N, C-alpha and C positions, 0 to 999 in steps of 0.2 A: 503494499499500499504506500503510494507516494503521496504523503498528506499535502505537501505543498502544491503539487499539481492539482490534486482534488480540490483544495481550497480555491486555487486560481479559476478553476472551471465553475465552482459555486459562485464566485464573485461575478463572473461572466453572465451567468444566468441571472443572479440578483440585480445586477446593474442594467439589464436589458429593458427595453421599452414595452416588453410584453405586459399583459394584465397580471394582476396578483395571482389569479387562478391558474394562468398559464405558467408563471414562474414556479408556483408550488408544484404543478404537475411535472414540469421539466426537472426539478430537483429530485422528486421521487424516481422518475424514469432514469436520471443520470446515476443516482446512487445505487439503484438496483442493477444497473447494467455494468457499473464499474467494480463493485464489490461482491465477489461470487456468493458469499454467505448471507447477503442481504436479500432474503427471499420474499419479503414484504416490506415496503416502505410506505408510511402514510403520515399524514397530519391530522391531528384532532384539535378542535378549538373550543373554547368555553361557548356554550349555547346560550347567548344572550344573558339574561339575569338568572338563569337556571343553574342549579348545582349539578350540571352535567356537561359532558363533552360530546361534540358532534363531529363525525367523520367528515373530512374535506377530501383533498385530493389524495390518491394513493396509487401505488403500482404493486400488482400482485393479485392473488385470488380475491374475489369479492368476499366480503365479511358480513355476517348478520349484525355485527356489533357496530352499528352506525351511531348509536347513542349509548354512552357509558356514564353511569351515575359516579360523582365524585366518591372516592373511597374504595371502588369496586374494581377489582384487577390491578394490573400494574399501571395502566394509564390513569385510572380513577385515584390510585395512590399517589402518583406524581402530582395530580391536580391539588391534593391536599398538603403534601409535604414540601413541594416546590424544589424537590431534589432529584438529580438523576437516579434512575433505578436501572441496575444491570442485573439481569437474572440469567445466569449461565445454564440453568437446567430448570425448565418450568415445573418439572415434577416435584421439585424441592420447595415450591412456593404454594402455601395454602390458599392465599387470596389471589388466584390466577383465573382469568377467563380464558378458556380455550377457543382458539380461532381455528382450530383444525388439528388433527392427529399428526401432521407433519411438523409443527412447530415445536422446537426444542428448547429455544432460548429467545430471550427479548431484551431489548434496551429501549428505554424511554428518556428523552431529554426535554426538559421544559423550555418554553419560549417566553421571554419576559419583555414587556413593553412598559416603560416607565415604572419598572419595579413590580408590575402586576404579572402573574402568570396567566397568559392568554391562551396558551395551548401547548402543543408538544409535537415532536417528531417520534414516531413509533417504528421500530424495526423489529421484525420477527426473523428468526433463522431456523432452518431445518437441521442445523448443526449444534450439538452440545458444546458449550464452552468456547465460542468463537471470538468473543469480544475482548478487546485489549484497551489499554489507555489510549491508543491512537484512535480508536472508534469514538471514545468519549470526546476527545479533542476535536475531531472532525465534526461530529454532531453538534457539540456545543457552538463551534464557529458557524456551522450552518444555521442554527437557531438565531444567532445574533444577526446574521445576514437577513434572515426572514423577518425579524423584528424591525429591521430598517425599512422594509417595504410594505409591511402589513398595514 
């Protein structure tokens, strides 16, 4: 994983004149195509004033989890804690919402705008224990770039 090259390409997408929705989709598509163990890449955002997240753009198999209550699953927990959550083996997580039998691990990074957690990027992998500090660094960087154009 060439972190700097990936960041540069995220910059190019984020700084393009495309719509917000197009940029989010392009980021999902780019990350899914460049990192072999990113089997599902998507964005969830706070659903208005409700205590729930709503699925936005994604790349991967469709999911029935288009609305996730705060506190439920990995994404819902990140909405409450405002902290990165790396799950190297979903079988070891009690509060996990299964998105499919193939999913073995998940990483979720919050997106902050003016100090408020407004959403997150969610990555599912069909591989156990794939995520490294490089993944967190890249995804935190991506979330900062998303925060700039949201």
